Structures are given as structure tokens and as C-alpha cells.
N, C-alpha and C positions, 0 to 999 in steps of 0.2 A: 504494500500500500504506500503510495506517495502522498504526503500530507505536510501541512505546516506544523512546526513544533508548538507546544504549549509552554507558558512561562514556568509552570511547576516541573517541567522536565529538565531543569538545569543540570541535574547530575548526569543525565545521558548526554547532554550537550558537551559537558566537560569531558566525559569518558571518550566520546567519539573524536573530539578535537585532540586530546592527548594521543589517541591511537594514530590519528593522521600525522601528527608531528613526529611519530616514530617510523613513518614510512621511509624506505631507503632513499627517496628523492625529496624528502621534506625540505632539505636545505635549498632546493631549487623551486619548490612549490609554495612555500609559505614565508611570510616576512616576520616570523616569530619562531623562537626555539622551544623545544619541549621543556627545557629547564625553566624558562620564563613563564610559560603557561602553567606548569605544574605548581609553581610558587604562588599563583594567584589565589586570593581568598574565595571562600564560598560566596560572599557578597558580590564579588566581581562576576562569577558565573551566573548568579541569580539575575543580576542586572543585564548581562549579555543575553540571556535567554528571553527575558521580558521585552527587551528592545526589539527583537526580531521574531517574536511569537505571533501566533494567529491574532489578528486584530490590530497589531502595531502598524502605524502609518508609514514609517520611514525605512522599514526593512522587512524582509521575510526570510526566515530560515526554513528550508524544506528538507524533509528526511524521507528516506525509503525505509519502511519498516517491514521486516521479514518475519519468518516463523518465530513464534514465541515472543514477539515484540522486539527482537534484536534489530537495532539500527544498522542498516547495511551501507548507507551512504548519505551524503548531505551536500547542500550548497546554500549560500545566502545571497540574496539580491538586496543591495543597498540603493536607495533612491538618491540620485544626484540631481539637484534642481538647476535649471538653466539660470545663468547669471552668477552662479557660485564658482568657487575655485575648488578643484578636486584635491585629494590628499597629496598629489605630486606637484601641485602648484599650477596646473593647467586650468584655463577657464572652461567651464561646462557650458557648451553652446546650446544643448537641447536637454530637456528633461529625460533622464536616462537611468537605467539600472546598471550598477556595477556589481558583477558576480565575483564573490570571494569565497574562500573556504571550501572549495570543491574537493570532495573525498569520497571514494568508494572502497570498501574493504577488498583486499586483493582477490579473495575467492569469488567475488561478484563482478570483477572487471571483465569486460568482453561479453556481458550478458544483455546489453542494452539498457542497463540501469542508469548509467550516466546520462544517456540521451533522455530517458524518462524524467530524471531530475531537472534537466535543462528545459524540457517541454513544460513542466509544471512551473518553473521559474519564469519562463516567457509568458505563460498564461496569466500569472499573477501580474507581471510587469505590464502587459498590454491592457489588462482589465483595470489597471490603476493609472492609465494615461501616459505611461512611459513611451518614448518615441523610438528608443533603441536600447540594446543591452551591450555591455562591453566587459572585458576582463583583461588582465595582463598575465603573461606567461613567459617564463625564462626561455631564452633561445635554445638552451640545452635540454629542455624538458619535452622531448619529442613525443613521449607517451601522452602527455596532457594535450599537446598541440593536435595530435590525431583525434583525440576524444572531442575536442572543441570543434574541429572541422566537421566531424560526424554529426555534431549537434547543430550545425548550420552557421557557426561563426567563421569569419574570414579575417585575415590580417588587414588592419587599416593602413599600415605603413608608418604608423607613429611608434616611436620608441619612448619608453619611460625610464629616465635615469633613476638608479637606486643609490643609496648612500654607501654601498660597499667599497667603492673605489673607482678609479678611472676605467671606463669601458663596461662597468657593471650596469646593466639595463635589462628591461623586459620589453616584450612586444605586446602591443595592444591588438586584441581581436574584437570584432564587433558583429552583432546580429541586428540587422535593420528590420523594422516592423513591416 
């Protein structure tokens, strides 16, 4: 079942995020380390879940729930308003969704689950008046780039600099409505 999270599910949000941060390519996929995330307080995780839970206006975290209630994967769509500046300092030209925190358990990859999560994210984005969706991906993360292309995303040609050092950047992929 693909569905939005509920605010009271913060322990599962935390568990799945920590699992994602232990993935072999986590250093390419996420802008956070396992150690930093594991050190966060329960209050942080409660706030994070409430901020992107069902009914929250500025974000939506979606999960794929499997047998026995096990969370198999997730992604979050953050609303970026036209006229604002994004986290990297770029102006936001159109009301859009920024997809973050994409993760599917290794044993469920290649099953179409990632595409189903993206479809649910796009459905939420379009129903909330967003004009496009975007995400960033490391140039060396070919696995993720392939999944994003299968979900309908395409490179925009924009690179987003990161703070890691000279030449450290990610690629922007977009899905137009």
C-alpha cells in the first residue's frame, strides 16, 4: 500500500531514515550522515514526521507499506513557492515540488516500487497546484539516476554546487506537469 505517513508514526520515520543512511551509496544519496541522524532527539523526529504527515500543507512524506506493516520505501515532496530562494540559493521560478529522501529497501528494488512512490508523489504535487517536480542526484549515483528516469524525470542541465569542495555538485532532474 502506498500512502502518506501519519504524525504519530515518527518512530518508523526514524527507523527507515537510519536504514537509508546505512545504504552503501548513502554518502552519494543523502546530505546527512547516519551519525548525525542517529544523534537527533525524539522531539526532532516527532516534528519531522508532523511536518510532512497527511494533512500538512508544505510537504508530504509517502511510504510503501508491505506485509505486516513493514515500511518498504519512502520519498518526501517539499513545496517550493515561486519567488522564494531554494536551499542552494537559486531563485524558485515556479511553484514546484522538491523530492528528497528517496529510499527503497534493497530487497524491493527493481520491483516497480520506486516508480509507484514517485507516481503517488506526483499525484499529490499536481493535486496541490505544483507546476513541476525536481530532485538532485550525485553524478556518480547511476542507480538512482536510472530509477529517476524510469519515473519520468529528465536532467534539466542545471548543476547544484555542494559544500564538499571544488567540483562537488549534483545534477538537477525534473518532471514537468
